[in-house]
N, CA, C, O and the ligand as a Tripos MOL2 file, in Angstrom:
@<TRIPOS>MOLECULE
protein
  269   267    68     0     0
PROTEIN
NO_CHARGES

@<TRIPOS>ATOM
      1 N          83.0450   99.0910  119.4050 N.3       1 MET1
      2 CA         82.8160  100.5070  119.0380 C.3       1 MET1
      3 C          84.0940  101.2090  118.6330 C.2       1 MET1
      4 O          85.0930  101.1770  119.3520 O.2       1 MET1
      5 N          84.0560  101.7910  117.5720 N.am      2 MET2
      6 CA         85.3070  102.4290  116.9830 C.3       2 MET2
      7 C          84.9070  103.9380  116.8310 C.2       2 MET2
      8 O          83.7850  104.2960  116.4710 O.2       2 MET2
      9 N          85.8570  104.7200  117.1180 N.am      3 LYS3
     10 CA         85.5700  106.2020  117.0050 C.3       3 LYS3
     11 C          86.6610  106.8060  116.1820 C.2       3 LYS3
     12 O          87.8370  106.6370  116.5030 O.2       3 LYS3
     13 N          86.3180  107.5030  115.1340 N.am      4 LEU4
     14 CA         87.3530  108.1110  114.2840 C.3       4 LEU4
     15 C          87.1160  109.6040  114.2940 C.2       4 LEU4
     16 O          85.9830  110.0710  114.4160 O.2       4 LEU4
     17 N          88.2560  110.3830  114.1560 N.am      5 LYS5
     18 CA         88.2230  111.7780  113.9640 C.3       5 LYS5
     19 C          88.3200  112.0010  112.4660 C.2       5 LYS5
     20 O          89.2890  111.5520  111.8540 O.2       5 LYS5
     21 N          87.3540  112.6790  111.8450 N.am      6 VAL6
     22 CA         87.3890  112.9110  110.4360 C.3       6 VAL6
     23 C          87.3640  114.4210  110.0870 C.2       6 VAL6
     24 O          86.5050  115.1600  110.5700 O.2       6 VAL6
     25 N          88.2400  114.8270  109.3130 N.am      7 ALA7
     26 CA         88.3720  116.2270  108.8980 C.3       7 ALA7
     27 C          87.7180  116.4370  107.5020 C.2       7 ALA7
     28 O          87.7890  115.5480  106.6530 O.2       7 ALA7
     29 N          87.1040  117.5730  107.2740 N.am      8 GLY8
     30 CA         86.5420  117.9110  106.0200 C.3       8 GLY8
     31 C          85.0830  117.9670  105.9780 C.2       8 GLY8
     32 O          84.5370  118.4570  104.9900 O.2       8 GLY8
     33 N          84.3450  117.4730  107.0380 N.am      9 MET9
     34 CA         82.9070  117.4530  106.9510 C.3       9 MET9
     35 C          82.4470  118.8530  107.3320 C.2       9 MET9
     36 O          82.8590  119.4000  108.3540 O.2       9 MET9
     37 N          81.5560  119.4430  106.4620 N.am     10 THR10
     38 CA         81.1240  120.8060  106.8460 C.3      10 THR10
     39 C          79.6530  120.9940  106.8480 C.2      10 THR10
     40 O          79.1650  122.0640  107.2110 O.2      10 THR10
     41 N          78.9020  119.9570  106.4410 N.am     11 CYS11
     42 CA         77.4080  120.1490  106.3600 C.3      11 CYS11
     43 C          76.6650  118.8540  106.4530 C.2      11 CYS11
     44 O          77.2840  117.7910  106.5040 O.2      11 CYS11
     45 N          75.3470  118.9070  106.4770 N.am     12 GLY12
     46 CA         74.5840  117.7460  106.4980 C.3      12 GLY12
     47 C          74.8140  116.7380  105.3470 C.2      12 GLY12
     48 O          74.7070  115.5240  105.5210 O.2      12 GLY12
     49 N          75.1230  117.2780  104.2150 N.am     13 GLY13
     50 CA         75.4490  116.4000  103.1210 C.3      13 GLY13
     51 C          76.6800  115.5570  103.2560 C.2      13 GLY13
     52 O          76.7530  114.4200  102.7890 O.2      13 GLY13
     53 N          77.7080  116.1910  103.9520 N.am     14 CYS14
     54 CA         78.9160  115.4960  104.2590 C.3      14 CYS14
     55 C          78.6520  114.4150  105.1830 C.2      14 CYS14
     56 O          79.2150  113.3280  105.0530 O.2      14 CYS14
     57 N          77.7840  114.6670  106.1530 N.am     15 VAL15
     58 CA         77.4200  113.6530  107.2520 C.3      15 VAL15
     59 C          76.8240  112.4960  106.5770 C.2      15 VAL15
     60 O          77.1370  111.3590  106.9320 O.2      15 VAL15
     61 N          75.9240  112.7210  105.5570 N.am     16 LYS16
     62 CA         75.3120  111.6640  104.8300 C.3      16 LYS16
     63 C          76.2910  110.8320  103.9410 C.2      16 LYS16
     64 O          76.2080  109.6070  103.8610 O.2      16 LYS16
     65 N          77.2050  111.5610  103.2910 N.am     17 SER17
     66 CA         78.2150  110.8050  102.5570 C.3      17 SER17
     67 C          79.0230  109.9560  103.3380 C.2      17 SER17
     68 O          79.3450  108.8500  102.9030 O.2      17 SER17
     69 N          79.4430  110.4170  104.6210 N.am     18 VAL18
     70 CA         80.2940  109.5740  105.4280 C.3      18 VAL18
     71 C          79.4630  108.4110  105.9030 C.2      18 VAL18
     72 O          79.9410  107.2760  105.9180 O.2      18 VAL18
     73 N          78.2110  108.6680  106.2990 N.am     19 GLU19
     74 CA         77.3910  107.6130  106.8460 C.3      19 GLU19
     75 C          77.2210  106.5150  105.7350 C.2      19 GLU19
     76 O          77.2190  105.3220  106.0370 O.2      19 GLU19
     77 N          77.0860  106.9270  104.5100 N.am     20 ARG20
     78 CA         76.7940  105.9870  103.4190 C.3      20 ARG20
     79 C          78.1310  105.1810  103.1410 C.2      20 ARG20
     80 O          78.1000  103.9800  102.8740 O.2      20 ARG20
     81 N          79.2110  105.8510  103.2120 N.am     21 ALA21
     82 CA         80.5290  105.2040  102.9700 C.3      21 ALA21
     83 C          80.7750  104.2290  104.0070 C.2      21 ALA21
     84 O          81.1520  103.1060  103.6730 O.2      21 ALA21
     85 N          80.5990  104.5370  105.3000 N.am     22 VAL22
     86 CA         80.8690  103.6700  106.3100 C.3      22 VAL22
     87 C          79.8880  102.4000  106.3200 C.2      22 VAL22
     88 O          80.2770  101.2530  106.5400 O.2      22 VAL22
     89 N          78.6640  102.7380  106.0700 N.am     23 THR23
     90 CA         77.6810  101.6620  105.9630 C.3      23 THR23
     91 C          77.9970  100.6690  104.8910 C.2      23 THR23
     92 O          77.7820   99.4700  105.0680 O.2      23 THR23
     93 N          78.5060  101.1430  103.7790 N.am     24 ALA24
     94 CA         78.8920  100.3270  102.6310 C.3      24 ALA24
     95 C          80.0820   99.4150  103.0660 C.2      24 ALA24
     96 O          80.1490   98.2470  102.6840 O.2      24 ALA24
     97 N          81.0160   99.9820  103.8740 N.am     25 ALA25
     98 CA         82.1890   99.2660  104.1690 C.3      25 ALA25
     99 C          82.0100   98.3640  105.3960 C.2      25 ALA25
    100 O          82.8060   97.4530  105.6230 O.2      25 ALA25
    101 N          80.9380   98.6280  106.2000 N.am     26 ALA26
    102 CA         80.6590   97.8110  107.4080 C.3      26 ALA26
    103 C          79.2290   97.6610  107.4790 C.2      26 ALA26
    104 O          78.5880   98.3360  108.2840 O.2      26 ALA26
    105 N          78.6210   96.7600  106.6380 N.am     27 PRO27
    106 CA         77.1680   96.4790  106.6340 C.3      27 PRO27
    107 C          76.6840   96.0340  108.0030 C.2      27 PRO27
    108 O          77.2800   95.1800  108.6600 O.2      27 PRO27
    109 N          75.6490   96.6120  108.3800 N.am     28 GLY28
    110 CA         75.0100   96.1100  109.6600 C.3      28 GLY28
    111 C          75.5310   97.0290  110.8400 C.2      28 GLY28
    112 O          74.8970   97.0860  111.8940 O.2      28 GLY28
    113 N          76.6160   97.6980  110.6590 N.am     29 ALA29
    114 CA         77.2060   98.5410  111.7390 C.3      29 ALA29
    115 C          76.2800   99.8330  111.9070 C.2      29 ALA29
    116 O          75.6960  100.3290  110.9430 O.2      29 ALA29
    117 N          76.1940  100.3130  113.1380 N.am     30 ARG30
    118 CA         75.4710  101.5760  113.3180 C.3      30 ARG30
    119 C          76.4500  102.7230  113.3270 C.2      30 ARG30
    120 O          77.4300  102.7170  114.0720 O.2      30 ARG30
    121 N          76.1880  103.6700  112.5260 N.am     31 VAL31
    122 CA         77.1340  104.8620  112.3410 C.3      31 VAL31
    123 C          76.4930  106.1490  112.9220 C.2      31 VAL31
    124 O          75.3510  106.5080  112.6360 O.2      31 VAL31
    125 N          77.2970  106.7910  113.7360 N.am     32 THR32
    126 CA         76.7830  108.0480  114.3060 C.3      32 THR32
    127 C          77.8690  109.0620  113.9540 C.2      32 THR32
    128 O          79.0520  108.8680  114.2330 O.2      32 THR32
    129 N          77.4270  110.1290  113.3410 N.am     33 VAL33
    130 CA         78.3690  111.1950  112.8980 C.3      33 VAL33
    131 C          78.0700  112.4770  113.7210 C.2      33 VAL33
    132 O          76.9250  112.9290  113.7550 O.2      33 VAL33
    133 N          79.0790  113.0510  114.3720 N.am     34 ASP34
    134 CA         78.9530  114.3090  115.0740 C.3      34 ASP34
    135 C          79.6680  115.3890  114.2490 C.2      34 ASP34
    136 O          80.8960  115.4650  114.2860 O.2      34 ASP34
    137 N          78.9440  116.2080  113.5210 N.am     35 LEU35
    138 CA         79.4490  117.2220  112.7130 C.3      35 LEU35
    139 C          80.3140  118.1820  113.4400 C.2      35 LEU35
    140 O          81.4210  118.5030  113.0080 O.2      35 LEU35
    141 N          79.8010  118.6520  114.5720 N.am     36 GLU36
    142 CA         80.5450  119.7090  115.2910 C.3      36 GLU36
    143 C          82.0110  119.2750  115.6750 C.2      36 GLU36
    144 O          82.9660  120.0270  115.4820 O.2      36 GLU36
    145 N          82.1370  117.9910  116.2420 N.am     37 SER37
    146 CA         83.3970  117.5450  116.6530 C.3      37 SER37
    147 C          84.1800  116.7310  115.6380 C.2      37 SER37
    148 O          85.3330  116.3570  115.8570 O.2      37 SER37
    149 N          83.5060  116.4670  114.5080 N.am     38 GLY38
    150 CA         84.1360  115.6810  113.4170 C.3      38 GLY38
    151 C          84.3000  114.2080  113.8420 C.2      38 GLY38
    152 O          85.1660  113.5110  113.3120 O.2      38 GLY38
    153 N          83.4670  113.7250  114.8050 N.am     39 GLU39
    154 CA         83.7430  112.3010  115.2490 C.3      39 GLU39
    155 C          82.7220  111.4510  114.6280 C.2      39 GLU39
    156 O          81.5320  111.7600  114.5830 O.2      39 GLU39
    157 N          83.2320  110.3470  114.1410 N.am     40 VAL40
    158 CA         82.4240  109.2610  113.5200 C.3      40 VAL40
    159 C          82.5140  108.0090  114.4140 C.2      40 VAL40
    160 O          83.5900  107.4300  114.5670 O.2      40 VAL40
    161 N          81.4210  107.6110  114.9800 N.am     41 ALA41
    162 CA         81.3380  106.4610  115.9210 C.3      41 ALA41
    163 C          80.6850  105.2570  115.0970 C.2      41 ALA41
    164 O          79.6150  105.3820  114.5010 O.2      41 ALA41
    165 N          81.4020  104.1320  115.1220 N.am     42 ILE42
    166 CA         80.8910  102.9860  114.4320 C.3      42 ILE42
    167 C          80.6580  101.9010  115.4980 C.2      42 ILE42
    168 O          81.5480  101.5150  116.2560 O.2      42 ILE42
    169 N          79.3700  101.4310  115.5010 N.am     43 ASP43
    170 CA         79.0090  100.4490  116.5370 C.3      43 ASP43
    171 C          78.7120   99.1590  115.7810 C.2      43 ASP43
    172 O          77.8560   99.1260  114.8970 O.2      43 ASP43
    173 N          79.4250   98.1100  116.1360 N.am     44 GLY44
    174 CA         79.2050   96.8500  115.4160 C.3      44 GLY44
    175 C          80.5000   96.3620  114.7740 C.2      44 GLY44
    176 O          81.5700   96.9580  114.8970 O.2      44 GLY44
    177 N          80.3250   95.2120  114.0650 N.am     45 ALA45
    178 CA         81.5170   94.6740  113.4260 C.3      45 ALA45
    179 C          81.9840   95.4770  112.2720 C.2      45 ALA45
    180 O          81.2430   95.6720  111.3090 O.2      45 ALA45
    181 N          83.2320   95.9680  112.3390 N.am     46 ALA46
    182 CA         83.8000   96.8890  111.2550 C.3      46 ALA46
    183 C          85.3130   96.6270  111.2780 C.2      46 ALA46
    184 O          85.9770   96.5580  112.3120 O.2      46 ALA46
    185 N          85.7890   96.4880  110.0250 N.am     47 ALA47
    186 CA         87.2720   96.3970  109.7870 C.3      47 ALA47
    187 C          87.8170   97.8180  109.7200 C.2      47 ALA47
    188 O          87.4620   98.5830  108.8230 O.2      47 ALA47
    189 N          88.6400   98.1530  110.6260 N.am     48 LYS48
    190 CA         89.1390   99.5970  110.6700 C.3      48 LYS48
    191 C          89.6600  100.0950  109.3330 C.2      48 LYS48
    192 O          89.3200  101.1850  108.8720 O.2      48 LYS48
    193 N          90.5160   99.2440  108.7120 N.am     49 GLN49
    194 CA         91.1090   99.7550  107.4030 C.3      49 GLN49
    195 C          90.1080   99.9160  106.3740 C.2      49 GLN49
    196 O          90.1890  100.8500  105.5770 O.2      49 GLN49
    197 N          89.1200   99.0270  106.3330 N.am     50 ALA50
    198 CA         88.0590   99.2300  105.2980 C.3      50 ALA50
    199 C          87.2830  100.4400  105.4700 C.2      50 ALA50
    200 O          86.9370  101.1010  104.4910 O.2      50 ALA50
    201 N          86.9820  100.7760  106.6800 N.am     51 VAL51
    202 CA         86.2090  101.9610  107.0750 C.3      51 VAL51
    203 C          87.0110  103.2440  106.7140 C.2      51 VAL51
    204 O          86.5180  104.1910  106.1010 O.2      51 VAL51
    205 N          88.2990  103.1820  107.1540 N.am     52 VAL52
    206 CA         89.0910  104.3590  106.8330 C.3      52 VAL52
    207 C          89.1670  104.6260  105.3920 C.2      52 VAL52
    208 O          88.9800  105.7620  104.9570 O.2      52 VAL52
    209 N          89.4400  103.6000  104.6150 N.am     53 SER53
    210 CA         89.5520  103.7040  103.1320 C.3      53 SER53
    211 C          88.2700  104.1900  102.5610 C.2      53 SER53
    212 O          88.3190  105.0100  101.6440 O.2      53 SER53
    213 N          87.1180  103.7650  103.0140 N.am     54 ALA54
    214 CA         85.8390  104.1160  102.4890 C.3      54 ALA54
    215 C          85.6580  105.6740  102.7210 C.2      54 ALA54
    216 O          85.2230  106.4060  101.8330 O.2      54 ALA54
    217 N          86.0140  106.1190  103.9540 N.am     55 ILE55
    218 CA         85.8020  107.5380  104.2400 C.3      55 ILE55
    219 C          86.6830  108.3820  103.4120 C.2      55 ILE55
    220 O          86.2680  109.4430  102.9450 O.2      55 ILE55
    221 N          87.9810  107.9210  103.1960 N.am     56 GLU56
    222 CA         88.8720  108.6970  102.4590 C.3      56 GLU56
    223 C          88.4430  108.6660  100.9110 C.2      56 GLU56
    224 O          88.5670  109.6680  100.2070 O.2      56 GLU56
    225 N          87.9570  107.5100  100.4500 N.am     57 ASP57
    226 CA         87.5160  107.5090   99.0980 C.3      57 ASP57
    227 C          86.3250  108.4460   98.8880 C.2      57 ASP57
    228 O          86.1170  108.9320   97.7760 O.2      57 ASP57
    229 N          85.5490  108.7050   99.9260 N.am     58 ALA58
    230 CA         84.4260  109.5650   99.7770 C.3      58 ALA58
    231 C          84.8980  111.0350   99.8370 C.2      58 ALA58
    232 O          84.0930  111.9550   99.6940 O.2      58 ALA58
    233 N          86.2400  111.2470  100.0560 N.am     59 GLY59
    234 CA         86.7450  112.6090   99.9600 C.3      59 GLY59
    235 C          87.0090  113.3520  101.3090 C.2      59 GLY59
    236 O          87.1280  114.5760  101.3660 O.2      59 GLY59
    237 N          87.0930  112.5180  102.3980 N.am     60 TYR60
    238 CA         87.3230  113.1040  103.6710 C.3      60 TYR60
    239 C          88.6750  112.5400  104.1980 C.2      60 TYR60
    240 O          89.2270  111.5780  103.6650 O.2      60 TYR60
    241 N          89.1620  113.1850  105.2550 N.am     61 ASP61
    242 CA         90.4280  112.7200  105.8500 C.3      61 ASP61
    243 C          90.1480  112.1940  107.2750 C.2      61 ASP61
    244 O          89.5230  112.8390  108.1180 O.2      61 ASP61
    245 N          90.6600  110.9810  107.4620 N.am     62 VAL62
    246 CA         90.6880  110.4440  108.7240 C.3      62 VAL62
    247 C          91.9170  110.7930  109.4170 C.2      62 VAL62
    248 O          92.9930  110.3080  109.0670 O.2      62 VAL62
    249 N          91.8070  111.6330  110.4080 N.am     63 VAL63
    250 CA         93.0210  112.1930  111.0570 C.3      63 VAL63
    251 C          93.4090  111.4440  112.2850 C.2      63 VAL63
    252 O          94.4810  111.7190  112.8230 O.2      63 VAL63
    253 N          92.6230  110.5120  112.7820 N.am     64 GLY64
    254 CA         93.0750  109.7270  113.9200 C.3      64 GLY64
    255 C          91.8520  109.1550  114.6450 C.2      64 GLY64
    256 O          90.7150  109.2850  114.1920 O.2      64 GLY64
    257 N          92.1100  108.5620  115.7080 N.am     65 GLU65
    258 CA         91.0340  107.9560  116.5160 C.3      65 GLU65
    259 C          90.5740  109.0090  117.5900 C.2      65 GLU65
    260 O          91.3910  109.7340  118.1580 O.2      65 GLU65
    261 N          89.2840  109.0510  117.8280 N.am     66 ALA66
    262 CA         88.7740  109.8640  118.8860 C.3      66 ALA66
    263 C          88.7510  109.1760  120.0750 C.2      66 ALA66
    264 O          88.5500  107.9620  120.0940 O.2      66 ALA66
    265 N          88.9580  109.9000  121.1870 N.am     67 ALA67
    266 CA         89.0370  109.1900  122.5820 C.3      67 ALA67
    267 C          87.7030  108.7970  123.0240 C.2      67 ALA67
    268 O          87.5540  108.2230  124.1030 O.2      67 ALA67
    269 CU         79.0650  119.0710  103.1970 Cu       68 CU68
@<TRIPOS>BOND
     1     1     2 1
     2     2     3 1
     3     3     4 2
     4     3     5 am
     5     5     6 1
     6     6     7 1
     7     7     8 2
     8     7     9 am
     9     9    10 1
    10    10    11 1
    11    11    12 2
    12    11    13 am
    13    13    14 1
    14    14    15 1
    15    15    16 2
    16    15    17 am
    17    17    18 1
    18    18    19 1
    19    19    20 2
    20    19    21 am
    21    21    22 1
    22    22    23 1
    23    23    24 2
    24    23    25 am
    25    25    26 1
    26    26    27 1
    27    27    28 2
    28    27    29 am
    29    29    30 1
    30    30    31 1
    31    31    32 2
    32    31    33 am
    33    33    34 1
    34    34    35 1
    35    35    36 2
    36    35    37 am
    37    37    38 1
    38    38    39 1
    39    39    40 2
    40    39    41 am
    41    41    42 1
    42    42    43 1
    43    43    44 2
    44    43    45 am
    45    45    46 1
    46    46    47 1
    47    47    48 2
    48    47    49 am
    49    49    50 1
    50    50    51 1
    51    51    52 2
    52    51    53 am
    53    53    54 1
    54    54    55 1
    55    55    56 2
    56    55    57 am
    57    57    58 1
    58    58    59 1
    59    59    60 2
    60    59    61 am
    61    61    62 1
    62    62    63 1
    63    63    64 2
    64    63    65 am
    65    65    66 1
    66    66    67 1
    67    67    68 2
    68    67    69 am
    69    69    70 1
    70    70    71 1
    71    71    72 2
    72    71    73 am
    73    73    74 1
    74    74    75 1
    75    75    76 2
    76    75    77 am
    77    77    78 1
    78    78    79 1
    79    79    80 2
    80    79    81 am
    81    81    82 1
    82    82    83 1
    83    83    84 2
    84    83    85 am
    85    85    86 1
    86    86    87 1
    87    87    88 2
    88    87    89 am
    89    89    90 1
    90    90    91 1
    91    91    92 2
    92    91    93 am
    93    93    94 1
    94    94    95 1
    95    95    96 2
    96    95    97 am
    97    97    98 1
    98    98    99 1
    99    99   100 2
   100    99   101 am
   101   101   102 1
   102   102   103 1
   103   103   104 2
   104   103   105 am
   105   105   106 1
   106   106   107 1
   107   107   108 2
   108   107   109 am
   109   109   110 1
   110   110   111 1
   111   111   112 2
   112   111   113 am
   113   113   114 1
   114   114   115 1
   115   115   116 2
   116   115   117 am
   117   117   118 1
   118   118   119 1
   119   119   120 2
   120   119   121 am
   121   121   122 1
   122   122   123 1
   123   123   124 2
   124   123   125 am
   125   125   126 1
   126   126   127 1
   127   127   128 2
   128   127   129 am
   129   129   130 1
   130   130   131 1
   131   131   132 2
   132   131   133 am
   133   133   134 1
   134   134   135 1
   135   135   136 2
   136   135   137 am
   137   137   138 1
   138   138   139 1
   139   139   140 2
   140   139   141 am
   141   141   142 1
   142   142   143 1
   143   143   144 2
   144   143   145 am
   145   145   146 1
   146   146   147 1
   147   147   148 2
   148   147   149 am
   149   149   150 1
   150   150   151 1
   151   151   152 2
   152   151   153 am
   153   153   154 1
   154   154   155 1
   155   155   156 2
   156   155   157 am
   157   157   158 1
   158   158   159 1
   159   159   160 2
   160   159   161 am
   161   161   162 1
   162   162   163 1
   163   163   164 2
   164   163   165 am
   165   165   166 1
   166   166   167 1
   167   167   168 2
   168   167   169 am
   169   169   170 1
   170   170   171 1
   171   171   172 2
   172   171   173 am
   173   173   174 1
   174   174   175 1
   175   175   176 2
   176   175   177 am
   177   177   178 1
   178   178   179 1
   179   179   180 2
   180   179   181 am
   181   181   182 1
   182   182   183 1
   183   183   184 2
   184   183   185 am
   185   185   186 1
   186   186   187 1
   187   187   188 2
   188   187   189 am
   189   189   190 1
   190   190   191 1
   191   191   192 2
   192   191   193 am
   193   193   194 1
   194   194   195 1
   195   195   196 2
   196   195   197 am
   197   197   198 1
   198   198   199 1
   199   199   200 2
   200   199   201 am
   201   201   202 1
   202   202   203 1
   203   203   204 2
   204   203   205 am
   205   205   206 1
   206   206   207 1
   207   207   208 2
   208   207   209 am
   209   209   210 1
   210   210   211 1
   211   211   212 2
   212   211   213 am
   213   213   214 1
   214   214   215 1
   215   215   216 2
   216   215   217 am
   217   217   218 1
   218   218   219 1
   219   219   220 2
   220   219   221 am
   221   221   222 1
   222   222   223 1
   223   223   224 2
   224   223   225 am
   225   225   226 1
   226   226   227 1
   227   227   228 2
   228   227   229 am
   229   229   230 1
   230   230   231 1
   231   231   232 2
   232   231   233 am
   233   233   234 1
   234   234   235 1
   235   235   236 2
   236   235   237 am
   237   237   238 1
   238   238   239 1
   239   239   240 2
   240   239   241 am
   241   241   242 1
   242   242   243 1
   243   243   244 2
   244   243   245 am
   245   245   246 1
   246   246   247 1
   247   247   248 2
   248   247   249 am
   249   249   250 1
   250   250   251 1
   251   251   252 2
   252   251   253 am
   253   253   254 1
   254   254   255 1
   255   255   256 2
   256   255   257 am
   257   257   258 1
   258   258   259 1
   259   259   260 2
   260   259   261 am
   261   261   262 1
   262   262   263 1
   263   263   264 2
   264   263   265 am
   265   265   266 1
   266   266   267 1
   267   267   268 2
@<TRIPOS>SUBSTRUCTURE
     1 MET1         2 RESIDUE 1 A MET
     2 MET2         6 RESIDUE 1 A MET
     3 LYS3        10 RESIDUE 1 A LYS
     4 LEU4        14 RESIDUE 1 A LEU
     5 LYS5        18 RESIDUE 1 A LYS
     6 VAL6        22 RESIDUE 1 A VAL
     7 ALA7        26 RESIDUE 1 A ALA
     8 GLY8        30 RESIDUE 1 A GLY
     9 MET9        34 RESIDUE 1 A MET
    10 THR10       38 RESIDUE 1 A THR
    11 CYS11       42 RESIDUE 1 A CYS
    12 GLY12       46 RESIDUE 1 A GLY
    13 GLY13       50 RESIDUE 1 A GLY
    14 CYS14       54 RESIDUE 1 A CYS
    15 VAL15       58 RESIDUE 1 A VAL
    16 LYS16       62 RESIDUE 1 A LYS
    17 SER17       66 RESIDUE 1 A SER
    18 VAL18       70 RESIDUE 1 A VAL
    19 GLU19       74 RESIDUE 1 A GLU
    20 ARG20       78 RESIDUE 1 A ARG
    21 ALA21       82 RESIDUE 1 A ALA
    22 VAL22       86 RESIDUE 1 A VAL
    23 THR23       90 RESIDUE 1 A THR
    24 ALA24       94 RESIDUE 1 A ALA
    25 ALA25       98 RESIDUE 1 A ALA
    26 ALA26      102 RESIDUE 1 A ALA
    27 PRO27      106 RESIDUE 1 A PRO
    28 GLY28      110 RESIDUE 1 A GLY
    29 ALA29      114 RESIDUE 1 A ALA
    30 ARG30      118 RESIDUE 1 A ARG
    31 VAL31      122 RESIDUE 1 A VAL
    32 THR32      126 RESIDUE 1 A THR
    33 VAL33      130 RESIDUE 1 A VAL
    34 ASP34      134 RESIDUE 1 A ASP
    35 LEU35      138 RESIDUE 1 A LEU
    36 GLU36      142 RESIDUE 1 A GLU
    37 SER37      146 RESIDUE 1 A SER
    38 GLY38      150 RESIDUE 1 A GLY
    39 GLU39      154 RESIDUE 1 A GLU
    40 VAL40      158 RESIDUE 1 A VAL
    41 ALA41      162 RESIDUE 1 A ALA
    42 ILE42      166 RESIDUE 1 A ILE
    43 ASP43      170 RESIDUE 1 A ASP
    44 GLY44      174 RESIDUE 1 A GLY
    45 ALA45      178 RESIDUE 1 A ALA
    46 ALA46      182 RESIDUE 1 A ALA
    47 ALA47      186 RESIDUE 1 A ALA
    48 LYS48      190 RESIDUE 1 A LYS
    49 GLN49      194 RESIDUE 1 A GLN
    50 ALA50      198 RESIDUE 1 A ALA
    51 VAL51      202 RESIDUE 1 A VAL
    52 VAL52      206 RESIDUE 1 A VAL
    53 SER53      210 RESIDUE 1 A SER
    54 ALA54      214 RESIDUE 1 A ALA
    55 ILE55      218 RESIDUE 1 A ILE
    56 GLU56      222 RESIDUE 1 A GLU
    57 ASP57      226 RESIDUE 1 A ASP
    58 ALA58      230 RESIDUE 1 A ALA
    59 GLY59      234 RESIDUE 1 A GLY
    60 TYR60      238 RESIDUE 1 A TYR
    61 ASP61      242 RESIDUE 1 A ASP
    62 VAL62      246 RESIDUE 1 A VAL
    63 VAL63      250 RESIDUE 1 A VAL
    64 GLY64      254 RESIDUE 1 A GLY
    65 GLU65      258 RESIDUE 1 A GLU
    66 ALA66      262 RESIDUE 1 A ALA
    67 ALA67      266 RESIDUE 1 A ALA
    68 CU68       269 GROUP 0 **** ****
C-alpha cells in the first residue's frame, strides 16, 4: 500500500483523472482518492516512480507521501 499526497485536485473530475492515470501506470492496483485530504492510496503492485510520473503528467503535483 502506497499513499501519496497530491496537490491540485479540486473536484470529482480531478479524482477521476488521477484514478485513470494511476490505473494506467499500475494496472490491477486498487486506487482510492480522498479529495478532502488530497490523499491517493494505491493498493497492489505499483512502481512509485511510474505512479508519480503519471499523476504529474495528468497535471497534478505529488507533494510527498501521506502517513
Ligand atoms: Cu477537478
